[in-house]
C-alpha positions as CSV (number, residue, x, y, z in Angstrom):
1,M,-80.9,3.7,1.9
2,T,-77.2,3.4,2.8
3,V,-74.2,5.2,1.3
4,T,-70.7,4.0,0.2
5,P,-67.5,5.6,1.6
6,L,-67.7,7.9,-1.4
7,G,-71.2,9.0,-0.4
8,I,-73.0,7.1,-3.2
9,P,-76.5,6.0,-2.1
10,R,-77.1,2.2,-2.0
11,R,-80.5,0.7,-2.2
12,L,-81.6,-1.8,0.5
13,L,-82.7,-5.2,-0.7
14,E,-85.3,-7.2,1.2
15,F,-85.6,-11.0,1.2
16,T,-86.0,-13.8,3.7
17,I,-83.4,-16.1,5.4
18,D,-84.7,-19.1,7.2
19,G,-88.2,-17.5,7.4
20,E,-86.9,-14.2,8.8
21,R,-86.9,-10.9,6.9
22,A,-83.5,-9.6,6.0
23,R,-82.4,-6.2,4.6
24,V,-78.9,-5.7,3.1
25,P,-77.3,-3.0,0.9
26,E,-77.5,-3.7,-2.9
27,G,-74.4,-5.5,-4.0
28,S,-74.2,-7.7,-0.9
29,T,-73.7,-11.4,-1.1
30,V,-75.9,-14.0,0.5
31,L,-73.1,-14.7,3.0
32,D,-73.0,-11.0,3.9
33,A,-76.7,-11.1,4.6
34,C,-76.4,-14.4,6.6
35,R,-73.7,-12.9,8.8
36,A,-75.7,-9.8,9.3
37,A,-78.6,-12.0,10.4
38,G,-76.4,-13.9,12.9
39,K,-76.4,-17.2,10.8
40,D,-73.4,-19.3,11.2
41,I,-72.3,-20.4,7.7
42,P,-69.0,-22.3,7.4
43,V,-66.6,-20.8,5.0
44,L,-63.2,-21.9,4.0
45,C,-61.9,-20.2,0.8
46,Q,-63.8,-16.9,1.3
47,G,-61.9,-13.9,2.5
48,D,-62.5,-10.2,3.0
49,T,-59.9,-8.7,0.7
50,L,-60.2,-10.8,-2.6
51,R,-63.0,-11.5,-5.0
52,P,-64.6,-14.8,-4.1
53,R,-63.7,-17.9,-6.2
54,N,-66.4,-20.1,-4.6
55,A,-63.9,-23.0,-4.9
56,C,-64.5,-25.0,-1.7
57,R,-68.3,-25.1,-1.7
58,V,-68.5,-25.4,2.1
59,C,-70.8,-22.4,2.3
60,V,-73.7,-23.7,0.1
61,V,-77.3,-22.8,0.9
62,E,-80.6,-23.4,-0.8
63,V,-82.3,-20.6,-2.7
64,E,-86.0,-21.1,-3.6
65,G,-86.4,-21.6,-7.3
66,A,-82.6,-22.5,-7.9
67,R,-82.0,-26.0,-9.3
68,T,-78.8,-26.4,-7.4
69,L,-77.3,-25.3,-4.1
70,V,-75.6,-22.0,-4.4
71,P,-72.3,-20.7,-2.9
72,A,-73.3,-18.1,-0.4
73,C,-69.9,-16.3,-0.6
74,S,-70.4,-15.3,-4.3
75,R,-74.2,-15.3,-4.9
76,R,-75.5,-11.8,-4.9
77,A,-78.6,-11.0,-2.8
78,E,-81.7,-10.2,-4.8
79,P,-85.0,-8.7,-3.8
80,G,-87.6,-11.3,-2.8
81,M,-85.0,-14.1,-2.6
82,V,-85.9,-16.9,-0.2
83,V,-82.8,-18.4,1.4
84,R,-82.6,-21.5,3.6
85,T,-79.3,-22.1,5.3
86,D,-79.8,-25.2,7.5
87,T,-81.8,-27.6,5.3
88,E,-81.0,-31.3,5.1
89,R,-79.8,-30.9,1.6
90,A,-77.4,-28.1,2.4
91,R,-76.1,-29.8,5.5
92,H,-75.6,-33.1,3.6
93,S,-73.6,-31.3,0.9
94,R,-71.4,-29.5,3.4
95,K,-70.7,-32.9,5.2
96,I,-69.6,-34.5,1.9
97,V,-67.4,-31.6,1.0
98,L,-65.7,-31.7,4.4
99,E,-65.2,-35.5,4.1
100,L,-63.7,-35.2,0.7
101,L,-61.4,-32.4,1.8
102,A,-60.3,-33.9,5.0
103,S,-59.7,-37.4,3.4
104,S,-57.3,-35.9,0.8
105,V,-55.8,-32.9,2.5
106,D,-54.1,-32.3,5.8
107,L,-56.5,-29.8,7.5
108,S,-54.7,-29.9,10.9
109,T,-53.8,-26.2,10.8
110,T,-57.1,-25.0,9.2
111,P,-59.1,-22.9,11.8
112,L,-62.5,-24.2,12.8
113,V,-62.5,-27.2,10.5
114,A,-62.4,-29.7,13.4
115,D,-65.5,-28.0,14.8
116,W,-67.3,-28.2,11.5
117,I,-66.5,-31.9,11.1
118,K,-67.9,-32.5,14.5
119,E,-71.0,-30.4,13.9
120,Y,-71.8,-32.1,10.5
121,E,-70.8,-35.5,11.7
122,A,-68.4,-35.9,8.8
123,K,-66.4,-39.0,8.6
124,P,-63.4,-38.6,6.4
125,E,-62.0,-41.9,7.5
126,R,-64.8,-43.7,5.6
127,F,-62.8,-43.4,2.4
128,G,-60.2,-45.7,3.9
129,P,-56.4,-45.4,4.0
130,D,-56.1,-45.6,0.2
131,A,-57.8,-42.3,-0.3
132,A,-55.8,-40.2,-2.8
133,R,-53.4,-37.8,-1.1
134,L,-50.4,-35.8,-2.3
135,D,-48.1,-37.1,0.4
136,E,-45.3,-34.5,-0.4
137,E,-42.8,-33.2,2.0
138,P,-43.0,-29.4,2.8
139,R,-40.9,-27.3,0.5
140,V,-38.4,-25.4,2.6
141,D,-36.3,-23.7,0.0
142,N,-35.9,-20.2,1.5
143,D,-35.7,-18.5,4.9
144,L,-39.0,-16.6,4.7
145,Y,-41.9,-18.9,4.1
146,V,-42.7,-22.6,3.5
147,R,-44.9,-24.3,0.9
148,D,-46.7,-27.4,2.3
149,Y,-48.9,-28.6,-0.6
150,D,-50.3,-31.4,1.6
151,K,-52.5,-28.7,3.2
152,C,-53.6,-27.0,0.0
153,V,-57.3,-27.1,-1.0
154,L,-56.8,-25.3,-4.2
155,C,-58.8,-22.3,-3.3
156,Y,-56.7,-20.1,-5.7
157,K,-56.5,-17.2,-3.2
158,C,-52.7,-17.2,-3.4
159,V,-52.8,-17.1,-7.2
160,D,-55.2,-14.2,-7.1
161,A,-53.1,-12.4,-4.4
162,C,-50.0,-12.8,-6.6
163,G,-51.8,-12.0,-9.7
164,D,-54.2,-9.2,-10.9
165,Q,-56.0,-8.7,-7.7
166,W,-53.1,-7.6,-5.6
167,Q,-49.4,-7.9,-6.4
168,N,-49.4,-8.3,-10.2
169,T,-46.2,-10.5,-10.1
170,F,-47.9,-13.6,-11.4
171,A,-45.2,-15.8,-10.0
172,I,-47.5,-18.7,-9.2
173,S,-50.4,-20.4,-10.9
174,V,-52.3,-23.7,-11.1
175,T,-50.7,-26.6,-13.0
176,G,-52.1,-30.1,-13.7
177,R,-55.6,-31.4,-13.7
178,G,-57.7,-33.4,-11.3
179,F,-55.7,-35.0,-8.5
180,D,-52.6,-33.7,-10.2
181,A,-53.7,-30.1,-9.9
182,R,-51.4,-28.1,-7.7
183,I,-50.1,-24.6,-7.1
184,A,-46.7,-24.0,-8.6
185,V,-44.2,-21.5,-9.9
186,E,-42.9,-21.6,-13.4
187,H,-41.4,-25.0,-14.3
188,D,-42.1,-26.1,-10.7
189,A,-38.7,-24.6,-9.7
190,P,-37.5,-23.7,-6.3
191,L,-39.1,-20.4,-5.1
192,T,-35.6,-18.8,-5.1
193,D,-35.5,-19.3,-8.9
194,S,-39.0,-17.9,-9.6
195,A,-40.4,-14.5,-10.1
196,C,-41.6,-14.4,-6.5
197,V,-40.8,-11.0,-4.8
198,Y,-41.4,-12.4,-1.3
199,C,-44.1,-9.9,-0.4
200,G,-45.8,-12.7,1.5
201,N,-49.2,-11.6,0.4
202,C,-50.1,-15.2,-0.6
203,V,-49.3,-16.3,3.0
204,E,-51.6,-13.6,4.3
205,V,-54.6,-15.0,2.5
206,C,-53.9,-18.8,2.7
207,P,-56.8,-20.3,4.8
208,T,-55.2,-23.7,5.6
209,G,-51.6,-23.1,6.5
210,A,-50.3,-24.5,3.2
211,L,-48.2,-21.3,3.1
212,S,-46.7,-20.3,6.4
213,F,-44.0,-18.2,7.8
214,R,-40.7,-20.1,8.2
215,S,-40.6,-18.9,11.8
216,E,-44.1,-20.5,12.4
217,F,-43.2,-23.7,10.5
218,D,-40.0,-24.2,12.6
219,R,-41.9,-23.6,15.8
220,R,-44.7,-26.0,14.9
221,E,-42.1,-28.6,14.0
222,A,-40.4,-28.1,17.4
223,G,-43.8,-28.1,19.2
224,T,-43.3,-24.6,20.6
225,W,-45.9,-22.7,18.4
226,D,-48.6,-21.4,20.7
227,E,-51.1,-18.8,19.4
228,Q,-52.8,-18.5,22.8
229,A,-49.6,-17.2,24.3
230,Q,-49.0,-14.6,21.5
231,T,-49.8,-10.9,21.8
232,R,-50.7,-8.8,18.8
233,T,-49.7,-5.2,18.5
234,T,-50.6,-3.0,15.5
235,T,-48.2,-0.3,14.6
236,V,-46.9,1.6,11.5
237,C,-44.1,0.2,9.3
238,A,-41.0,2.5,9.6
239,Y,-39.3,1.5,6.3
240,C,-40.9,4.1,4.0
241,G,-43.5,6.9,4.0
242,V,-46.5,4.9,2.7
243,G,-47.7,4.3,6.2
244,C,-48.6,0.6,6.1
245,N,-50.0,-0.9,9.3
246,L,-48.3,-3.9,10.7
247,T,-49.6,-6.4,13.3
248,L,-46.7,-7.9,15.2
249,H,-47.4,-11.4,16.6
250,V,-45.1,-11.8,19.6
251,Q,-44.4,-15.0,21.5
252,D,-41.7,-15.4,24.2
253,N,-40.7,-11.8,23.6
254,E,-39.9,-12.5,20.0
255,I,-41.7,-11.4,16.8
256,V,-42.8,-14.7,15.2
257,K,-44.7,-13.2,12.2
258,V,-46.1,-10.0,10.8
259,T,-49.5,-9.5,9.3
260,S,-51.5,-6.4,8.2
261,P,-55.1,-5.4,9.1
262,H,-57.4,-6.2,6.3
263,D,-59.6,-3.1,7.0
264,N,-56.6,-0.7,6.7
265,P,-57.4,1.8,3.9
266,V,-53.8,2.0,2.9
267,T,-52.7,-1.7,2.7
268,H,-55.9,-3.8,2.8
269,G,-53.7,-6.6,4.2
270,N,-50.9,-6.1,1.7
271,L,-47.2,-5.6,2.6
272,C,-43.9,-5.6,0.8
273,I,-41.0,-7.9,1.7
274,K,-39.6,-5.4,4.2
275,G,-42.8,-4.8,6.0
276,R,-43.7,-8.5,6.3
277,F,-40.3,-10.1,6.8
278,G,-37.9,-7.3,7.8
279,Y,-38.4,-7.4,11.5
280,Q,-35.2,-9.1,12.7
281,H,-33.3,-5.9,13.5
282,V,-36.0,-5.2,16.1
283,Q,-35.0,-8.2,18.2
284,N,-31.3,-8.2,17.4
285,R,-29.8,-8.2,20.9
286,G,-26.3,-8.8,19.9
């Protein structure tokens, strides 16, 4: 028996993963259990601060008795469940998903995808040069962040962060269908003419770099972005009394972007425009 932060008991569930017995608290997902058991399951659209959308289907596993493969990120663990994570069927499905994504989307700034493509021997190039792509220039219409829809995998995390799960601004949503589906503001207007409040919480959850800080975008364009050379320092925002935690990413003695720890009990990764983008005064040396 385990307890929640409020002291409420949680029953432990027992089932098997790849022939090994696993025990996880009630309410855990299959992905939670796999991670606890040390199983390396690729995930793309899953995050630790939003409810799973199971949109990308990279994390599928086999569950005994289930007709189809199930997304580990959203399927709840059940007593007696038999899970297989590394079957030929699951690996083949992940390979196809990676090929389809990489053939239609620019995944160059998506962490770990290159390793997954190699591990699953995916060959996105087999669809040829005529594979449908958006081929749209990045939208640089403000000084804070950039929208590059060529890198968007339609995971909907930005929509959820802007909507009822976090910000409740509802500035962005999905428009169109099929290959014409895309993330957009109302009337597909410039961001400056939308309801966006520039909290940057959508940037925080984007897994592919489709949304990025203007500072990061400019440095990548100039070839000077180097995450290995960056230091990260967590501090407290000084703008108001809420006590939000900020993680300052510093390169060449300059703050290049600001994030927030997802496990912080105050913010859970959320910030306002001042906390996320209002750092220029710190490095104003004039």
